[in-house]
C-alpha positions in Angstrom: -9.9 -8.1 -16.3 -9.0 -4.4 -16.3 -6.7 -3.1 -13.6 -6.4 0.5 -12.5 -3.3 1.5 -10.6 -3.4 4.6 -8.4 -0.5 6.3 -6.6 -1.8 8.7 -3.9 0.7 11.6 -3.5 0.3 14.5 -1.0 2.7 17.4 -0.9 2.3 17.9 2.8 4.4 15.7 5.1 5.4 16.4 8.7 8.8 14.8 8.5 9.6 15.4 4.8 7.6 18.2 3.1 7.3 17.8 -0.6 8.2 14.2 -0.3 6.9 13.0 -3.8 9.2 15.6 -5.5 12.5 15.0 -3.7 15.3 14.1 -6.0 16.5 10.5 -6.0 19.3 9.9 -8.5 18.2 12.6 -10.9 14.5 11.8 -10.8 11.7 12.9 -8.4 10.5 10.0 -6.2 7.1 9.9 -7.8 8.6 9.2 -11.1 10.6 6.2 -9.7 7.3 4.8 -8.3 5.4 5.5 -11.6 8.0 3.8 -13.8 8.1 0.7 -11.6 4.4 0.3 -11.5 3.2 1.2 -15.0 3.8 -2.2 -16.6 1.6 -4.0 -14.1 -1.7 -2.2 -14.8 -3.9 -1.1 -17.7 -4.0 2.5 -16.5 -1.8 4.2 -13.9 -2.8 7.5 -12.3 -1.2 9.7 -9.7 -3.9 11.1 -7.3 -2.8 14.3 -5.8 -4.1 17.5 -4.2 -1.1 19.6 -5.2 -0.6 21.3 -8.6 3.2 21.0 -8.2 3.0 17.2 -8.1 0.5 17.2 -11.0 2.8 19.3 -13.1 5.9 17.1 -12.5 3.9 13.9 -13.3 2.7 15.4 -16.6 6.3 16.6 -17.4 7.5 13.0 -17.5 4.5 11.8 -19.5 2.5 10.4 -16.7 -1.2 10.9 -15.9 -2.3 12.8 -12.8 -5.7 13.7 -11.4 -6.4 16.4 -8.9 -8.4 15.2 -5.8 -9.9 16.7 -2.7 -7.5 17.9 0.0 -9.9 16.6 2.6 -9.1 12.9 2.3 -7.9 11.2 5.5 -6.2 8.3 3.7 -5.1 7.0 0.3 -8.0 4.6 0.1 -10.7 7.4 -0.1 -8.5 9.3 -2.5 -8.4 6.2 -4.7 -12.2 5.9 -4.6 -12.5 9.5 -5.8 -10.2 8.7 -8.8 -12.2 5.6 -9.6 -15.4 7.6 -9.6 -14.0 10.3 -11.8 -12.8 7.8 -14.4 -16.1 6.0 -14.4 -17.7 9.3 -15.2 -15.4 9.5 -18.2 -16.9 6.1 -19.3 -14.0 4.0 -18.2 -14.5 0.9 -16.1 -12.1 -1.3 -14.1 -12.4 -4.6 -12.3 -9.6 -4.1 -9.8 -8.0 -1.0 -8.3 -4.5 -1.1 -6.8 -3.4 1.5 -4.2 0.4 1.9 -4.7 2.3 3.7 -2.1 3.9 6.9 -3.5 6.9 6.7 -1.1 8.2 3.3 -2.3 10.8 4.2 -5.0 12.2 0.7 -4.8 8.9 -1.0 -5.4 9.1 -4.5 -6.9 7.4 -4.2 -10.3 6.0 -7.7 -10.0 4.2 -7.0 -6.7 1.2 -5.1 -8.2 1.0 -7.6 -11.0 0.9 -10.6 -8.6 -1.7 -8.9 -6.5 -3.9 -8.3 -9.5 -3.7 -12.0 -10.5 -5.4 -13.0 -7.2 -8.6 -11.5 -8.5 -9.0 -14.2 -11.1 -10.5 -15.9 -8.1 -14.0 -14.4 -7.8 -14.0 -14.8 -4.0 -11.2 -12.3 -3.5 -12.4 -8.9 -2.3 -9.2 -7.2 -1.1 -5.6 -8.3 -1.4 -2.3 -7.1 0.1 1.2 -8.4 0.6 3.3 -9.8 3.5 6.9 -10.6 4.1 8.2 -13.4 6.3 10.2 -12.3 9.3 13.5 -14.2 9.2 15.0 -13.3 12.6 13.9 -12.4 16.1 15.7 -9.1 15.8 13.1 -8.0 13.1 10.3 -8.4 15.6 9.8 -4.9 16.8 6.8 -3.1 18.4 5.4 -0.5 16.1 6.1 -2.4 12.9 2.8 -3.8 11.5 2.5 -7.6 11.9 -0.2 -9.8 10.5 -1.4 -13.3 11.3 -3.0 -15.5 8.5 -5.5 -18.3 8.4 -4.9 -21.5 6.5 -6.1 -19.9 3.2 -3.6 -17.0 3.5 -6.3 -14.5 4.5 -5.5 -12.0 7.2 -7.0 -12.7 10.7 -5.6 -9.6 12.3 -3.0 -6.8 11.8 -1.3 -5.2 14.8 1.5 -2.8 15.7 2.3 -5.3 18.5 4.2 -8.5 17.8 1.5 -11.1 17.2 1.1 -13.9 18.2 2.6 -13.7 21.7 4.2 -17.0 22.5 3.6 -17.5 26.2 5.9 -20.4 26.9 8.7 -19.6 24.4 11.6 -17.2 25.0 11.3 -14.2 22.7 14.7 -14.9 21.0 13.3 -18.3 19.9 9.9 -17.0 18.6 10.8 -17.1 14.8 12.2 -20.6 15.2 8.9 -21.9 16.5 6.3 -19.8 14.5 6.2 -18.1 11.1 5.8 -14.3 11.6 4.9 -11.8 8.9 5.3 -8.1 8.4 2.7 -6.3 6.4 3.7 -4.6 3.1 1.6 -1.5 2.5 0.1 -2.1 -0.9 -3.6 -2.8 -1.4 -5.7 -4.1 -4.2 -9.5 -4.0 -4.3 -12.3 -5.2 -6.4 -13.8 -2.0 -7.6 -17.2 -2.5 -6.1 -15.6 -3.4 -2.7 -13.5 -0.2 -2.8 -16.7 1.8 -3.3 -18.3 0.0 -0.3 -15.5 0.2 2.2 -15.0 4.0 1.9 -18.6 4.4 3.2 -17.8 2.4 6.4 -17.5 4.2 9.7 -14.3 3.8 11.6 -14.2 0.8 14.1 -12.8 0.6 17.6 -10.0 -1.7 16.4 -9.0 0.9 13.8 -9.1 3.7 16.3 -6.9 1.7 18.7 -4.2 0.6 16.3 -4.5 3.4 13.7 -4.7 0.8 10.9 -7.5 1.3 8.5 -7.5 -2.3 7.3 -9.0 -3.3 10.7 -12.1 -1.3 9.7 -12.6 -3.7 6.8 -11.9 -6.8 8.8 -14.3 -5.7 11.5 -17.0 -5.2 8.8 -16.6 -8.7 7.6 -14.5 -8.2 4.5 -11.8 -10.7 3.7 -8.2 -9.7 2.9 -6.2 -12.2 0.9 -2.4 -12.0 1.3 0.4 -13.0 -1.0 3.9 -13.5 0.4 6.8 -11.6 -1.1 10.5 -11.2 -0.3 10.3 -7.6 -1.3 11.9 -5.5 1.5 9.7 -2.4 1.8 11.8 0.8 2.3 9.4 3.7 2.5 10.9 7.2 2.4 9.7 9.0 5.4 12.9 10.9 6.5 15.9 12.5 4.9 17.9 9.5 6.1 15.6 7.2 4.2 16.1 9.3 1.1 19.9 9.1 1.5 19.7 5.3 1.8 17.7 5.1 -1.4 20.1 7.4 -3.3 23.0 5.1 -2.3 21.0 2.0 -3.5 20.2 3.7 -6.8 23.8 4.7 -7.4 
């Protein structure tokens, strides 16, 4: 089974322009992500629409491909890279979309996601982390509920499920809640299919693209991890990561 890892990386960011290139402990953020992910895949590529990011990736020995600036999300950017590599004569069974703003990524996470695809029924995979205290249950954070086979039933920015007859401070004692970790793996054919789907009312309401896939009937298998996702979205996030790295 051949696994392609793709790190989508845009230069533009409303809250932190040039985010992939910010210095974290002497290295640009994109390099931290690249070095943590490269051992988990057969080929790792940074997908970008900015020459500055491409140049930095090549400077530390990584591979970068230029992609269209018109993409609305990382999933479609990944599909463009897969198509370009297939035109070079390369083929992959699984594609992993690795977030470019996760410099503290657990290197085992993409490897464990890829292993799920040894089961031929797996179409899409992602990761979840158990919520350990009621204080972690916050509106706006993406929550997910699972079926008995660890497949996602629904994702929401609301706290789900709502326990009608239980005080909120006791919710985590009476039910296992999960936060979603934003890393996705796709069977290559499935990736090519889902980028052709129109948006769905659920996606439009929650602004979560994975709801488009669920609404279209695709299954999303989930693995549990204790990895605490710390995406860098603000200067304060960057300072936190610098302290952790030091």
